[in-house]
C-alpha positions, 0 to 999 in steps of 0.5 A: 270452521274446523278446529285445525282450520282456527288454528292455522288462521289463527296463527297467520294473524299472529304472524301478521301482527308481528309484522305490523307491529315490527313496521310500525316500530320502524316506522315510529322509529324513523319518524323519531329519528328524523324529528330530531335529526332536523334539529342538527339539519334543518334542510332535512325539514324538507323531507322528514318522512315520506315527503312530508315537508314542514320546511316553511313551518320550521323556519317561521313559526319553529315551536309549531313545528315541534308541535306538529311533529309531536302529534306525528311521532305520539301517534306513530308510537300509539298505533306500534302500541296498539299492535304490541297490545294485539301481539300479546293477545295472541301469545296469551289466547288459548283457543280451548278456553278462550275468556281469560281476565288477562285477555279481556284486561288486554282487549280493555286497554287496546280499547282505551288506546285506540280511543286515545288515538281517536281523541289525539287525532282529532285534536291534532287536525284541530291545531292544524286548522289554524295553520290554513288562514296563514297560507302554510301547507298542512295537508301532508301532515294531516295524513298522519291523523286522518284515521281518527274516525277509524280508530274511534270506531275501532275502539267502541267495537273493542269496548263492546268485545271486551264487555262480552269477554267479561261475561263470558269469564263469568260464564265459563267460571260458573260452567267450571263449578257445575258438573 
């Protein structure tokens, strides 16, 4: 691609990352608010967010309701944080000299956050499986962490990219020293 095309594509990706970040922050905020609201108004547990109905678990096993909603809220916050890191990368990335220690650290941090989401998603899935024999409907809540495998793959890819960036930094520094 031409340099001007690269700048346009990068600017578009920067704007999209801001849009996703803001959207995920709103979703996390709504989930936190609705979770706290159910403590004062238990009827709200019938439709927490996008049709999520945990009223049966709320009424019969309140500590497990807190556990399920804790997973939902923490995962939503972590997903928003991932896009915060993407926005930070877009702000700090220099297309002329892209290999920078700050960018490499952000990419590595992004990898670890994606890994945290994947592990937490798998733990949440295992946690909800013990509700099925008791007759509780948990298929709606599973939608909040059914992308654990995708985040695991993303973590692996980002870890490789962070190592490539570290090697690129070494080569760039070596190139700067030789005249």
